[in-house]
N, C-alpha and C positions, 0 to 999 in steps of 0.2 A: 898570147898573154891576156888579152881581153876576155877570151873565152874561159881561161883558167880563173881569173878574178871573179867572173860571173858565177862559176860553179862553186867557188869557195864561199862567196856571199850567200848563195842559196843553202849551202850545207852547214853554215856556221851555227845557226840556231840548233840544228840537230846535233852537232858535235858538242855544243855547250850543254845541252840537255843530257847527252850520254855521259859527259864527263863530270856532272854535278853529283855530289854524294846524295844517297837516298835519305829521306826524312819525312816527318808528318806534314801533311798539307792542311792548313786551316781554311775552312770554307764558312762563309757567313750565311746563316739560314734566314730566309725572308718568310715571315708568317703572314697569312692572310689577315686582313683587317676585319675580323668578325667580332661581334659583341662578346664581352667576357662571360655572359651568362649562358651562351650557346654551348651545348655539349660538343666537344671536339673529338673526333675519332682519330686520335693519334696516340702513339705509344706514350705511356707515362700517366695516363688518366687512371686514378685508382678505382677500385671497386666501391660500390655504394656502402656507406656505414648506416647502421640502424641505431636510433636513439629513442628512449622512452621518456615521455614527460607526464607529469601528474596534472590532472585537470584542476585549474584554478591557481596553480603554483607557477614558479618561474623555472625556466630552463636556459642553459647557456650552451650554445653550439660553437665548437672550436673549428677554425679553418685550418686544420692540420691533417696530414696523412698519417696513418698508423705506423708506416715503416719508413717515413722520410722526415726530414726536418720541417719545422713549421714554415709557413710562408713568411717571407721577410716582413717584419713589423713596419718598416718604413715604406714598403711598397703600397700602392693603391689596391684596395680589395673591394670587390662588389659582391653583394649577396642577392640571390634571386630565389623566388618561390613560385613553383609551377610555371617556370619560363618567363616570369616577370620580375623586373628589378624591384627590390624592396628597400635596398640601402646600398649606397656607394660612398666611400670615404671622401671622394672628391666631388660629390654632387649633393648639394644641400637642398635642392628643390624637389627631390623625389617625394611623392606622397603615396600612401597606400593605407589600407585599413589597419595595418600593424604599426603605423608610424608612431602613434602615441604609446605603444607598449614595447618599443625597441630600445635597447641600450647597446651601443657598439663600443668595442675596444677596451673592455675592462681587463680581465685576465682570462686567456692571453690577449695581447693587444688586438689581434685580428678576429676576436670572437664576437658573437652576436647573442644577446640575451633577450628573450621574449617574456614579458611579465604576464601573469594571469592567463595561463594557457586555456584555450577554448577548444571544443571538439573540432571546429573547422580550421584550426591551426595545423592539423596533421597534414603531411604530404612530403614532397621532395624539395629539399633546399640544396642550393649549390653556391659555393663561394669560389671566386677566381681572382688571381692577382693579375697585375698588368703584364706579367710574363706568361700568362695563360696556363698557370698551374692551377688546377681546380680540385675541389673536394665536394663529393656528393653525400648528402645526409638524408635519410628517410626518418622523419619524425612521427612517432606514434603517441597519441594522447590517451591516457588510461584513467579510469576512476579507481581510486585506491582507498582501502580502509585507513582510518586514522590510527596513529600510534597512541599509546597511553600518555595522557597529558602529565606534565610535571607542574606541581604547585610550589611556588617559591615566595619568599618574603624579602623585602629590601632592607631588613634590619635583623637584629638578634631576636630570638624567641622570647626573651625577657625584656619587655619594653616599659619605659617610663611613661606615665600618663602625660598627654600633650604632644607626644611624638607623632610625626606623620608616618603612617604605616601603609604600605602598598603590597597587596598580594597579587601575584601574576600566575595565570594558567596558560600553558603553551603545549601544543602538540606539534612535534617536529615534522611529521609526515602525514600524508593523507590528502584526499581530494578536498578542494575548497568548494563552497564556503564551509567553515567550521563554526558551530555555535557553542559558546561557553556559558556555564552557569556555576555560581558559587553557592555553597550551602554551609550553614552554621548549626552545630549540634546544640540541642537544648539539654543542659546537664540533668534536669529533673526527670525528663522523659527518655533521654538517650536517643532521640530521633533527630534527623536533620531537616531543616526547613530552608527554602531558597531565599537568599538575601540579595542576589545581584545576577543579572543576565548579561555579563560582559566578561572579557578576558581578564580584566583587572578589577580588584576590589580595593578601594582607597578609604582610609580613615584619616582625615586631615588633622584631627586632634583626638587621638584615641583615648578612651576612658576605661575604667575598670570593667564595666559591663561588656566591653568588646572582647574580653578574654575568652578563650575557649578553642574548640577544635573546628577547623575549616577544611572543606574538601571541594574540589571542582570537578566538573564533567565536561567532556568535549564530544561533539557528535557531528556527523555529516550525513549525507544521504545513504551511506552504506553501513556505518557502524557507530557505536557509542562506547566511550571509554571513561573510566573514573580514575582520578588522580590519587596520589598519596595524601595523607592527612597532615595538615599543619596545625600544631597546637602551640599557640603563643599566649603569654600572660602579661597583662598590663598591671604594673605596680603603681599605686597612687599614694601620695603623701597624705597623712591624716589632717583633716581640718580640726579646729577647736570644737570639742563636743559641747552640746547644749542639753538642758534638761527640759523635758516635756512632762506635764503633770495633769492629773485628774483627781480632784477638782483643781482648777488653776490657782485658787486662793490659798491652797495648802493648809486649810483650816477645816477640821471636822470634829464632831463629838465622838466620844468613845463608842465603839461598836461599828462605826463607819470606817472606810478605808481610804488611804491616800496612795495612789499609784504613780511612780516615777519611772521615766524612760530616759536612758542615756543615748543620744543620737549624734551622728556626724553627717555633714553634707558631702564629704569626700574621704576616701580611704580604701585601699585595696584589702580584701579579706585574706586571711582570717584576722578578725579584730578581737582583742581580749578586753573585756569590760570589768571594771572594779568600782564598787561603791564604798565610800568612806563616810563615817560619821564623826563629827568633832564632839568629843565628850570630855569635859573637864580638862581642856587644854591638851588633849592627846587625841590621836587618830585611831579609829576603830574600823577595821574592815568588816562590813556587814553583808556583802553579797558579791558574787562574781558573775552575775547575770546582767543582761541588758535592762531587765525590768526589775523594779523594787517595789514591794507592796508593804505598807505600814498601817496598823489598825489598833495599836495599844497606846495608852497614855504615856508609858515610859519610852515609846518610840519617838517622842517629840525631840527636836533638836535640829542643828544644821547638817546638811548632807551635800556631797558633791561626788562626781564620777570621773573616772579616768579611762581613756581609750588608748590601746597600744597595738601596733602592728610592726611589720618588718618590710623595709624597702631596700632592695639591692644588698640584702644581707645585713643591714644595719637597723637595729631596733629603734623605735621612736614612740613617744607618748605625748598625749595632750590632756589637759585637765579643764573641767568645766568650772563655772562659778558656783558659789555656795548658795543653798536654798534652805530656808528654815521651815520645818514642818511642825504644825501645832495640832496636837490631838488632846482635847480637854475632856474632863468628866462632864456628864450631863447635869444641868442645873436641877435643884430640888423641885422647883415649880414645873419644870418639864417632866420630871419623873412622876410627880403627883398627877399632872394632867393625863399622862399616859395611863396611870392606874385608874383614875376616875373614868376615863373613856372605856377602859376594859370592863369596869364594874357596871356601867350603864348598859353596855352591850350584853353583859351576862344577864342583867335583870330583864331586858327586853326579850331575850331568847326564852327565859324561864316563864314570863307572862304569856308568851305566845304558846308555849307547850301546855300550860294550864288551860287556856281557852280551848285549845284543840281537844284536850281530854274531856272537859265539861260538855262540849258539843257532842262528842261521841257517846257519853253516858246518857245524855238526854235523848239522843236518837234511839238508843237501845231501849230505854224505858217506854218510849212511844210505840215502838214496834211490839213490845210485850203486852201492852194494854189494849191492843186492837184485835177483835175476834177474827178467826180465819175466814168466816163467811161474810165479813164486812159489816155485821150489825154491831150495835152498841152493847157493851156489857150491862147486865142488870145491876141494880143497886145491891150493895153489900148486905150481908145478913143483919148487920147492926142497924142499917137503915130500914130494912124490911120490918124488923121487930118494932122499931119506933113508929112506923107508919101503919102497920096492920093491926097492931095490938096483940095482947097475949092470946086471945081466943083464936084469932086467925092463925097465928103461928102454931098454936097447939093443934088446930085442925089440920094443918099442913103436915105436921109430924105424924098424925094418925092416918093420913091418906084420905081424909074425908073432904078436904078442900082442894080445889084445883089451883093451879098457879095464878098469881094475881094478873090482872089485866093492865097492860102498859098503854098509857095514852101519850101519844107523841104530839106535842103542840107545834103546829105549823112546820112539821118535819124538822124540829130543832133537836129532838132526841134527848132532851135534858129535863123533861117533866115526867114524873112517875106518880102513880096513885096507889092507894092501898085497897082499891076495889077488886073484888073477886067475883066470880059468878054467883057466889052465895050472898055477898054484900050488895050486889046490884039489886037484888030483889028485896032487900031489907028496907025498912022504913027510913033509914038514915042515909039513903043514897044521895039525896039532895045535899045533905050536910057534908057528905064526903066529897061531892063534886065542888062544893063551895070552898 
């Protein structure tokens, strides 16, 4: 009996095992206590994913497997870069060169964002949960051309003066840094000039002269792009017009002119100008130009101007004060003085002409009276007849007498005698010389 009981006791476990129905057996797996950032050679680790990031921009890496569910959001997740921990959700004391540029747990909750990507941020990243499910990511940093920037405005294109206007230029893709510039078109030349070197152009209180076409450009180290054109208009209410005049006194004599200008300190173009004259208690439109010129006596009288424009589709007008213009005939004394002055000038010119003519005539006579050989002309025939006497003159005519002898007193050339070779030998020679 004792032997039988011993045998049954030894065989009981075997019998119980053979008689128990077959079913699954649950076994508890014990994993080694290795750091979560160490690659584990066990089934279930996915292949490496490749991600491309743009230099200077942000990139978000997700701790997910392509063909499996995301890691549990409530589980602890650690990220490593080149085998070194850079972030763990349960460790706040980790420090690395990326610490200031890391953002963890946005979308999805286990993701990691790196701001302002640099070239040396490229490499192998791994995220692992506390259950040792890991994801490998190979990050590549690239330099990329920028996309065409978009120019936008914070308000409507039709703006009321005094409104704050902000223009924004933005390029959605491309390597950083990106440099922006704003340009404004000159309507008269049709060319653009740079007005700002920033992504935003702000007018705190815009004016009518801020209207026009604007365009921005964006550039990086690889490319340059130009945006669309923004054309906005600033409408400005009219100020009360005022009259500017030359001369200021608005008083002139007939023949002179008074010029009036209608001006405003504010008002968006186009502005329509109208000049009115008050004549015999009624209004008379005299001009539709900004400038008015008056120069007749009958133009005297009170004048005022009106300015009109349109703001937000509504017409408006403003009127200036009245100004009296005085154009009077010239006084008789003034007219006589002008005539006398003209007569005196005429006499002076005539006298000058006469003097010049007299001088020319005298000069001409002097030239004619001088011999070509430089000697003095002999006395005239009348003088010779008087000095030589009838006998001498008759002898000269018959060819019996020689020409008279000329005596020059001290080289003066103005003393002549009636002596001839015949009379020198005559007894009256002394009388002739005396």
